[in-house]
LOSETI-520875 format. One record per atom (N, C-alpha, C, O): residue number from 1; chain; atom name; x, y, z. Coordinates in Angstrom, 1 decimal, decimal comma. Example, Ala and Ser with C-alpha at 12.3 -4.5 7.8 and 13.67 -1.06 7.14 Angstrom:
% LOSETI-520875
+-----+-------+------+--------+--------+--------+
|   n | chain | atom |     c1 |     c2 |     c3 |
+-----+-------+------+--------+--------+--------+
|   1 |     A |    N |   13,2 |   -5,7 |    7,8 |
|   1 |     A |   CA |   12,3 |   -4,5 |    7,8 |
|   1 |     A |    C |   13,2 |   -3,3 |    7,8 |
|   1 |     A |    O |   14,2 |   -3,3 |    8,5 |
|   2 |     A |    N |   12,8 |   -2,2 |    7,1 |
|   2 |     A |   CA |   13,7 |   -1,1 |    7,1 |
|   2 |     A |    C |   12,9 |    0,0 |    7,9 |
|   2 |     A |    O |   13,4 |    1,1 |    8,0 |
+-----+-------+------+--------+--------+--------+
% end
This chain:
% LOSETI-520875
+-----+-------+------+--------+--------+--------+
|   n | chain | atom |     c1 |     c2 |     c3 |
+-----+-------+------+--------+--------+--------+
|   1 |     A |    N |   -5,3 |   18,0 |  -26,6 |
|   1 |     A |   CA |   -6,9 |   18,8 |  -26,1 |
|   1 |     A |    C |   -6,6 |   18,6 |  -24,7 |
|   1 |     A |    O |   -6,1 |   17,7 |  -24,0 |
|   2 |     A |    N |   -7,2 |   20,2 |  -24,4 |
|   2 |     A |   CA |   -7,6 |   19,7 |  -22,4 |
|   2 |     A |    C |   -8,5 |   20,4 |  -22,1 |
|   2 |     A |    O |   -8,7 |   21,4 |  -22,8 |
|   3 |     A |    N |   -8,9 |   20,2 |  -21,5 |
|   3 |     A |   CA |  -10,6 |   21,0 |  -21,1 |
|   3 |     A |    C |  -11,6 |   20,0 |  -20,0 |
|   3 |     A |    O |  -11,3 |   18,9 |  -19,5 |
|   4 |     A |    N |  -12,4 |   20,5 |  -19,9 |
|   4 |     A |   CA |  -13,6 |   19,5 |  -19,1 |
|   4 |     A |    C |  -14,3 |   18,3 |  -19,3 |
|   4 |     A |    O |  -14,9 |   17,6 |  -18,5 |
|   5 |     A |    N |  -14,0 |   18,3 |  -20,8 |
|   5 |     A |   CA |  -14,1 |   17,1 |  -21,2 |
|   5 |     A |    C |  -13,0 |   15,7 |  -20,8 |
|   5 |     A |    O |  -13,0 |   14,6 |  -21,3 |
|   6 |     A |    N |  -12,5 |   15,9 |  -20,1 |
|   6 |     A |   CA |  -11,1 |   14,7 |  -20,4 |
|   6 |     A |    C |  -10,9 |   14,5 |  -18,7 |
|   6 |     A |    O |  -10,4 |   13,6 |  -18,2 |
|   7 |     A |    N |  -11,4 |   15,8 |  -18,1 |
|   7 |     A |   CA |  -11,6 |   15,6 |  -16,6 |
|   7 |     A |    C |  -12,4 |   14,4 |  -15,8 |
|   7 |     A |    O |  -13,6 |   14,3 |  -16,1 |
|   8 |     A |    N |  -11,7 |   13,6 |  -15,0 |
|   8 |     A |   CA |  -12,1 |   12,6 |  -14,5 |
|   8 |     A |    C |  -12,6 |   12,5 |  -13,1 |
|   8 |     A |    O |  -11,6 |   12,7 |  -12,4 |
|   9 |     A |    N |  -13,5 |   12,3 |  -12,2 |
|   9 |     A |   CA |  -14,0 |   11,9 |  -11,4 |
|   9 |     A |    C |  -13,5 |   11,1 |  -10,4 |
|   9 |     A |    O |  -13,7 |   11,2 |   -9,2 |
|  10 |     A |    N |  -12,7 |   10,1 |  -11,0 |
|  10 |     A |   CA |  -12,5 |    8,9 |  -10,6 |
|  10 |     A |    C |  -11,3 |    9,1 |   -9,6 |
|  10 |     A |    O |  -10,5 |   10,1 |   -9,7 |
|  11 |     A |    N |  -11,3 |    8,1 |   -8,5 |
|  11 |     A |   CA |  -10,1 |    7,9 |   -7,7 |
|  11 |     A |    C |   -8,9 |    7,5 |   -8,0 |
|  11 |     A |    O |   -9,1 |    6,5 |   -8,7 |
|  12 |     A |    N |   -7,6 |    7,6 |   -8,0 |
|  12 |     A |   CA |   -6,4 |    7,2 |   -8,8 |
|  12 |     A |    C |   -6,2 |    5,8 |   -7,6 |
|  12 |     A |    O |   -6,7 |    5,8 |   -6,4 |
|  13 |     A |    N |   -5,4 |    4,9 |   -8,4 |
|  13 |     A |   CA |   -5,0 |    4,5 |   -7,3 |
|  13 |     A |    C |   -3,8 |    4,4 |   -6,7 |
|  13 |     A |    O |   -2,8 |    4,5 |   -7,4 |
|  14 |     A |    N |   -3,7 |    4,3 |   -5,4 |
|  14 |     A |   CA |   -2,3 |    4,8 |   -4,8 |
|  14 |     A |    C |   -0,8 |    4,0 |   -5,2 |
|  14 |     A |    O |    0,3 |    4,3 |   -4,9 |
|  15 |     A |    N |   -1,3 |    2,9 |   -6,0 |
|  15 |     A |   CA |   -0,1 |    2,3 |   -6,8 |
|  15 |     A |    C |    1,2 |    2,7 |   -7,0 |
|  15 |     A |    O |    1,4 |    3,2 |   -8,1 |
|  16 |     A |    N |    2,6 |    2,5 |   -5,7 |
|  16 |     A |   CA |    3,8 |    3,6 |   -6,1 |
|  16 |     A |    C |    4,9 |    2,8 |   -7,0 |
|  16 |     A |    O |    6,1 |    3,1 |   -7,2 |
|  17 |     A |    N |    3,9 |    1,3 |   -7,7 |
|  17 |     A |   CA |    4,7 |    0,6 |   -8,4 |
|  17 |     A |    C |    6,3 |   -0,3 |   -7,5 |
|  17 |     A |    O |    7,4 |   -0,3 |   -7,9 |
|  18 |     A |    N |    5,7 |   -1,0 |   -6,3 |
|  18 |     A |   CA |    6,8 |   -1,4 |   -5,3 |
|  18 |     A |    C |    5,5 |   -2,8 |   -4,6 |
|  18 |     A |    O |    4,6 |   -2,6 |   -3,8 |
|  19 |     A |    N |    5,8 |   -3,5 |   -5,2 |
|  19 |     A |   CA |    4,5 |   -4,2 |   -5,8 |
|  19 |     A |    C |    5,2 |   -6,2 |   -4,7 |
|  19 |     A |    O |    5,4 |   -7,4 |   -5,1 |
|  20 |     A |    N |    5,2 |   -5,5 |   -3,6 |
|  20 |     A |   CA |    5,8 |   -6,9 |   -2,5 |
|  20 |     A |    C |    4,6 |   -6,8 |   -1,6 |
|  20 |     A |    O |    3,9 |   -5,8 |   -1,3 |
|  21 |     A |    N |    4,5 |   -8,0 |   -1,3 |
|  21 |     A |   CA |    3,4 |   -8,5 |    0,2 |
|  21 |     A |    C |    3,9 |   -9,0 |    0,8 |
|  21 |     A |    O |    4,4 |  -10,1 |    0,5 |
|  22 |     A |    N |    4,0 |   -8,0 |    2,4 |
|  22 |     A |   CA |    4,4 |   -8,5 |    3,4 |
|  22 |     A |    C |    3,5 |   -9,5 |    3,4 |
|  22 |     A |    O |    2,3 |   -9,5 |    3,0 |
|  23 |     A |    N |    4,3 |  -10,8 |    4,2 |
|  23 |     A |   CA |    3,8 |  -12,2 |    4,2 |
|  23 |     A |    C |    3,1 |  -12,1 |    5,7 |
|  23 |     A |    O |    2,1 |  -12,8 |    5,8 |
|  24 |     A |    N |    3,7 |  -11,2 |    7,2 |
|  24 |     A |   CA |    2,5 |  -11,3 |    7,8 |
|  24 |     A |    C |    0,9 |  -10,5 |    8,2 |
|  24 |     A |    O |   -0,2 |  -10,8 |    8,6 |
|  25 |     A |    N |    2,0 |   -8,9 |    7,7 |
|  25 |     A |   CA |    0,8 |   -8,0 |    7,6 |
|  25 |     A |    C |   -0,2 |   -8,6 |    6,4 |
|  25 |     A |    O |   -1,2 |   -8,0 |    6,6 |
|  26 |     A |    N |   -0,4 |   -9,3 |    5,4 |
|  26 |     A |   CA |   -0,8 |   -9,8 |    4,1 |
|  26 |     A |    C |   -1,3 |   -8,4 |    3,4 |
|  26 |     A |    O |   -2,4 |   -8,4 |    2,8 |
|  27 |     A |    N |   -0,2 |   -6,8 |    3,3 |
|  27 |     A |   CA |   -0,8 |   -6,0 |    2,9 |
|  27 |     A |    C |    0,4 |   -5,7 |    1,9 |
|  27 |     A |    O |    1,5 |   -5,9 |    2,4 |
|  28 |     A |    N |    0,4 |   -5,1 |    0,4 |
|  28 |     A |   CA |    1,6 |   -4,1 |   -0,1 |
|  28 |     A |    C |    2,6 |   -3,2 |    0,6 |
|  28 |     A |    O |    2,2 |   -2,3 |    1,3 |
|  29 |     A |    N |    3,6 |   -3,5 |    0,5 |
|  29 |     A |   CA |    4,3 |   -3,1 |    1,3 |
|  29 |     A |    C |    4,5 |   -1,7 |    0,7 |
|  29 |     A |    O |    5,3 |   -1,0 |    1,4 |
|  30 |     A |    N |    3,8 |   -0,9 |   -1,1 |
|  30 |     A |   CA |    4,5 |    0,4 |   -1,7 |
|  30 |     A |    C |    2,5 |    0,8 |   -1,0 |
|  30 |     A |    O |    2,4 |    1,7 |   -0,1 |
|  31 |     A |    N |    1,5 |    0,2 |   -1,4 |
|  31 |     A |   CA |    0,6 |    1,4 |   -0,9 |
|  31 |     A |    C |   -0,2 |    0,9 |    0,1 |
|  31 |     A |    O |   -1,4 |    1,4 |    0,1 |
|  32 |     A |    N |    0,0 |   -0,1 |    1,0 |
|  32 |     A |   CA |   -0,6 |   -0,8 |    1,7 |
|  32 |     A |    C |   -2,3 |   -1,4 |    1,6 |
|  32 |     A |    O |   -3,1 |   -1,8 |    2,4 |
|  33 |     A |    N |   -2,3 |   -1,3 |    0,4 |
|  33 |     A |   CA |   -3,8 |   -2,9 |   -0,1 |
|  33 |     A |    C |   -3,3 |   -3,6 |    0,3 |
|  33 |     A |    O |   -2,1 |   -3,5 |    0,7 |
|  34 |     A |    N |   -4,3 |   -4,5 |    0,3 |
|  34 |     A |   CA |   -4,6 |   -6,1 |    0,6 |
|  34 |     A |    C |   -4,7 |   -6,4 |   -1,1 |
|  34 |     A |    O |   -4,9 |   -5,6 |   -1,9 |
|  35 |     A |    N |   -4,3 |   -8,0 |   -1,4 |
|  35 |     A |   CA |   -4,4 |   -8,3 |   -2,6 |
|  35 |     A |    C |   -5,8 |   -7,9 |   -3,1 |
|  35 |     A |    O |   -6,1 |   -7,3 |   -4,2 |
|  36 |     A |    N |   -6,8 |   -8,5 |   -2,2 |
|  36 |     A |   CA |   -8,6 |   -8,7 |   -2,7 |
|  36 |     A |    C |   -8,8 |   -6,9 |   -3,2 |
|  36 |     A |    O |   -9,3 |   -6,7 |   -4,3 |
|  37 |     A |    N |   -8,4 |   -6,0 |   -2,6 |
|  37 |     A |   CA |   -8,3 |   -5,0 |   -2,8 |
|  37 |     A |    C |   -7,4 |   -4,4 |   -4,5 |
|  37 |     A |    O |   -7,7 |   -3,7 |   -5,4 |
|  38 |     A |    N |   -6,1 |   -5,1 |   -3,8 |
|  38 |     A |   CA |   -5,7 |   -4,1 |   -5,9 |
|  38 |     A |    C |   -6,4 |   -5,1 |   -6,6 |
|  38 |     A |    O |   -7,0 |   -4,7 |   -7,7 |
|  39 |     A |    N |   -6,3 |   -6,5 |   -6,2 |
|  39 |     A |   CA |   -7,2 |   -6,6 |   -7,7 |
|  39 |     A |    C |   -8,7 |   -6,2 |   -7,9 |
|  39 |     A |    O |   -9,5 |   -6,7 |   -8,7 |
|  40 |     A |    N |   -8,9 |   -5,7 |   -7,5 |
|  40 |     A |   CA |  -10,7 |   -5,3 |   -7,3 |
|  40 |     A |    C |  -11,0 |   -4,0 |   -7,7 |
|  40 |     A |    O |  -12,1 |   -3,4 |   -8,0 |
|  41 |     A |    N |   -9,3 |   -3,5 |   -7,6 |
|  41 |     A |   CA |  -10,1 |   -1,9 |   -7,7 |
|  41 |     A |    C |  -10,2 |   -1,2 |   -8,9 |
|  41 |     A |    O |  -10,6 |    0,0 |   -8,9 |
|  42 |     A |    N |  -10,1 |   -1,6 |   -9,6 |
|  42 |     A |   CA |  -10,8 |   -1,4 |  -11,4 |
|  42 |     A |    C |  -12,1 |   -1,6 |  -11,1 |
|  42 |     A |    O |  -12,8 |   -0,9 |  -11,7 |
|  43 |     A |    N |  -12,9 |   -2,7 |  -10,2 |
|  43 |     A |   CA |  -14,2 |   -2,9 |  -10,6 |
|  43 |     A |    C |  -15,0 |   -1,8 |   -8,8 |
|  43 |     A |    O |  -16,2 |   -1,5 |   -8,5 |
|  44 |     A |    N |  -13,7 |   -1,8 |   -8,3 |
|  44 |     A |   CA |  -14,7 |   -0,6 |   -7,0 |
|  44 |     A |    C |  -15,6 |    0,2 |   -7,5 |
|  44 |     A |    O |  -15,6 |    0,2 |   -8,8 |
|  45 |     A |    N |  -16,6 |    1,0 |   -6,8 |
|  45 |     A |   CA |  -17,2 |    2,5 |   -7,2 |
|  45 |     A |    C |  -16,4 |    3,2 |   -6,2 |
|  45 |     A |    O |  -15,8 |    2,8 |   -5,2 |
|  46 |     A |    N |  -16,6 |    4,8 |   -6,9 |
|  46 |     A |   CA |  -15,4 |    5,8 |   -6,2 |
|  46 |     A |    C |  -15,8 |    6,0 |   -4,7 |
|  46 |     A |    O |  -15,1 |    6,7 |   -4,0 |
|  47 |     A |    N |  -17,1 |    5,3 |   -4,1 |
|  47 |     A |   CA |  -17,1 |    5,8 |   -2,5 |
|  47 |     A |    C |  -16,6 |    4,1 |   -1,7 |
|  47 |     A |    O |  -16,6 |    4,1 |   -0,5 |
|  48 |     A |    N |  -16,3 |    3,0 |   -2,4 |
|  48 |     A |   CA |  -15,4 |    1,9 |   -2,1 |
|  48 |     A |    C |  -13,8 |    2,5 |   -1,9 |
|  48 |     A |    O |  -13,0 |    2,7 |   -0,9 |
|  49 |     A |    N |  -13,7 |    2,7 |   -3,1 |
|  49 |     A |   CA |  -12,1 |    3,6 |   -3,0 |
|  49 |     A |    C |  -11,5 |    4,5 |   -2,2 |
|  49 |     A |    O |  -10,3 |    4,7 |   -1,8 |
|  50 |     A |    N |  -13,1 |    5,4 |   -1,8 |
|  50 |     A |   CA |  -12,1 |    6,5 |   -1,3 |
|  50 |     A |    C |  -12,0 |    5,8 |   -0,2 |
|  50 |     A |    O |  -10,9 |    5,8 |    0,4 |
|  51 |     A |    N |  -13,6 |    4,9 |    0,6 |
|  51 |     A |   CA |  -13,1 |    4,5 |    2,5 |
|  51 |     A |    C |  -11,7 |    3,5 |    1,9 |
|  51 |     A |    O |  -11,3 |    3,1 |    3,0 |
|  52 |     A |    N |  -10,9 |    2,9 |    1,0 |
|  52 |     A |   CA |   -9,6 |    2,5 |    1,3 |
|  52 |     A |    C |   -8,9 |    3,3 |    1,0 |
|  52 |     A |    O |   -8,0 |    3,4 |    1,8 |
|  53 |     A |    N |   -8,8 |    4,0 |    0,2 |
|  53 |     A |   CA |   -8,0 |    5,7 |    0,5 |
|  53 |     A |    C |   -7,4 |    5,9 |    2,0 |
|  53 |     A |    O |   -6,3 |    6,0 |    2,6 |
|  54 |     A |    N |   -8,8 |    6,0 |    2,4 |
|  54 |     A |   CA |   -8,8 |    6,8 |    4,0 |
|  54 |     A |    C |   -8,5 |    5,8 |    4,7 |
|  54 |     A |    O |   -8,6 |    6,3 |    5,8 |
|  55 |     A |    N |   -8,2 |    4,6 |    4,8 |
|  55 |     A |   CA |   -8,6 |    3,8 |    6,0 |
|  55 |     A |    C |   -6,0 |    3,3 |    5,0 |
|  55 |     A |    O |   -5,1 |    3,1 |    5,8 |
|  56 |     A |    N |   -5,8 |    3,4 |    4,4 |
|  56 |     A |   CA |   -4,4 |    3,3 |    4,0 |
|  56 |     A |    C |   -3,5 |    3,3 |    5,3 |
|  56 |     A |    O |   -2,9 |    2,3 |    5,8 |
|  57 |     A |    N |   -3,6 |    5,1 |    5,9 |
|  57 |     A |   CA |   -2,6 |    5,7 |    6,5 |
|  57 |     A |    C |   -2,6 |    4,8 |    7,5 |
|  57 |     A |    O |   -1,4 |    4,4 |    7,7 |
|  58 |     A |    N |   -3,5 |    4,3 |    8,1 |
|  58 |     A |   CA |   -3,8 |    3,5 |    9,6 |
|  58 |     A |    C |   -2,9 |    1,7 |    9,3 |
|  58 |     A |    O |   -2,5 |    0,8 |   10,0 |
|  59 |     A |    N |   -2,8 |    2,1 |    7,9 |
|  59 |     A |   CA |   -1,8 |    0,3 |    7,9 |
|  59 |     A |    C |   -0,6 |    0,9 |    8,0 |
|  59 |     A |    O |    0,1 |    0,6 |    9,0 |
|  60 |     A |    N |   -0,2 |    1,5 |    7,3 |
|  60 |     A |   CA |    1,4 |    1,6 |    7,4 |
|  60 |     A |    C |    2,2 |    1,6 |    8,8 |
|  60 |     A |    O |    3,4 |    1,8 |    8,5 |
|  61 |     A |    N |    1,8 |    1,4 |   10,4 |
|  61 |     A |   CA |    2,5 |    1,3 |   11,0 |
|  61 |     A |    C |    2,4 |   -0,4 |   11,0 |
|  61 |     A |    O |    3,1 |   -1,0 |   11,8 |
|  62 |     A |    N |    1,4 |   -1,0 |   10,2 |
|  62 |     A |   CA |    1,6 |   -2,8 |   10,0 |
|  62 |     A |    C |    2,8 |   -3,2 |    9,6 |
|  62 |     A |    O |    3,1 |   -4,4 |    9,5 |
|  63 |     A |    N |    3,7 |   -2,3 |    9,2 |
|  63 |     A |   CA |    5,0 |   -2,7 |    8,0 |
|  63 |     A |    C |    6,1 |   -2,1 |    9,2 |
|  63 |     A |    O |    7,3 |   -2,2 |    9,0 |
|  64 |     A |    N |    5,8 |   -1,6 |    9,9 |
|  64 |     A |   CA |    7,2 |   -0,8 |   10,9 |
|  64 |     A |    C |    7,5 |   -2,0 |   11,9 |
|  64 |     A |    O |    7,2 |   -1,9 |   13,0 |
|  65 |     A |    N |    8,1 |   -2,8 |   11,4 |
|  65 |     A |   CA |    8,7 |   -3,7 |   12,6 |
|  65 |     A |    C |   10,5 |   -3,5 |   12,7 |
|  65 |     A |    O |   11,2 |   -2,6 |   12,1 |
|  66 |     A |    N |   10,9 |   -4,6 |   13,9 |
|  66 |     A |   CA |   11,9 |   -4,3 |   14,4 |
|  66 |     A |    C |   13,1 |   -4,9 |   13,4 |
|  66 |     A |    O |   12,4 |   -5,5 |   12,6 |
|  67 |     A |    N |   14,0 |   -5,0 |   13,2 |
|  67 |     A |   CA |   14,7 |   -5,7 |   11,9 |
|  67 |     A |    C |   15,1 |   -6,3 |   13,1 |
|  67 |     A |    O |   15,2 |   -5,9 |   14,2 |
|  68 |     A |    N |   15,5 |   -7,9 |   12,1 |
|  68 |     A |   CA |   15,5 |   -9,2 |   13,2 |
|  68 |     A |    C |   17,0 |  -10,4 |   12,4 |
|  68 |     A |    O |   17,3 |  -10,4 |   11,2 |
|  69 |     A |    N |   17,4 |  -10,9 |   13,0 |
|  69 |     A |   CA |   17,9 |  -12,0 |   11,6 |
|  69 |     A |    C |   19,7 |  -11,7 |   11,7 |
|  69 |     A |    O |   20,1 |  -11,6 |   12,9 |
|  70 |     A |    N |   20,4 |  -11,7 |   11,2 |
|  70 |     A |   CA |   21,2 |  -11,3 |   10,5 |
|  70 |     A |    C |   22,0 |   -9,7 |   10,4 |
|  70 |     A |    O |   23,1 |   -9,1 |   10,4 |
|  71 |     A |    N |   21,0 |   -9,5 |   10,3 |
|  71 |     A |   CA |   21,6 |   -7,7 |   10,5 |
|  71 |     A |    C |   21,2 |   -7,4 |   12,5 |
|  71 |     A |    O |   21,7 |   -6,5 |   13,1 |
|  72 |     A |    N |   20,5 |   -8,3 |   12,9 |
|  72 |     A |   CA |   21,1 |   -8,0 |   14,7 |
|  72 |     A |    C |   22,0 |   -8,4 |   15,3 |
|  72 |     A |    O |   22,7 |   -8,0 |   16,2 |
|  73 |     A |    N |   22,0 |   -9,8 |   14,5 |
|  73 |     A |   CA |   23,5 |  -10,6 |   15,3 |
|  73 |     A |    C |   24,8 |   -9,9 |   15,0 |
|  73 |     A |    O |   25,7 |   -9,8 |   15,8 |
|  74 |     A |    N |   24,8 |   -9,6 |   13,9 |
|  74 |     A |   CA |   26,3 |   -8,2 |   13,1 |
|  74 |     A |    C |   26,1 |   -7,5 |   14,0 |
|  74 |     A |    O |   27,1 |   -7,2 |   14,7 |
|  75 |     A |    N |   25,2 |   -7,1 |   14,3 |
|  75 |     A |   CA |   25,3 |   -5,3 |   14,8 |
|  75 |     A |    C |   25,6 |   -5,9 |   16,4 |
|  75 |     A |    O |   26,2 |   -5,0 |   17,0 |
|  76 |     A |    N |   25,3 |   -6,9 |   17,3 |
|  76 |     A |   CA |   26,4 |   -7,0 |   18,1 |
|  76 |     A |    C |   27,1 |   -7,4 |   18,9 |
|  76 |     A |    O |   27,4 |   -7,2 |   20,1 |
|  77 |     A |    N |   27,8 |   -8,5 |   17,4 |
|  77 |     A |   CA |   29,6 |   -9,4 |   17,1 |
|  77 |     A |    C |   30,5 |   -8,0 |   16,8 |
|  77 |     A |    O |   31,7 |   -8,0 |   17,2 |
|  78 |     A |    N |   29,9 |   -6,8 |   16,1 |
|  78 |     A |   CA |   30,3 |   -5,8 |   16,3 |
|  78 |     A |    C |   30,7 |   -5,0 |   17,0 |
|  78 |     A |    O |   31,8 |   -4,6 |   16,9 |
|  79 |     A |    N |   29,6 |   -4,4 |   18,5 |
|  79 |     A |   CA |   29,9 |   -4,3 |   19,8 |
|  79 |     A |    C |   30,4 |   -4,1 |   20,2 |
|  79 |     A |    O |   30,4 |   -4,2 |   21,4 |
+-----+-------+------+--------+--------+--------+
% end
């Protein structure tokens, strides 16, 4: 069955099933939501969901960090 009766006005979840919380930024590496936002998502109003969705692109740069540790040391040794 198709038609307007099955149409929903809900804001979809931004979840991409890559659920890893960044230890410093404290946001999900997949959808950029906080733990509190993820757990409350099903209870949030459409207005609150739209507000969060609008903020997500601004959070992406919080996870763009330079690589360090062993990868950096190996690159120095190889050059």
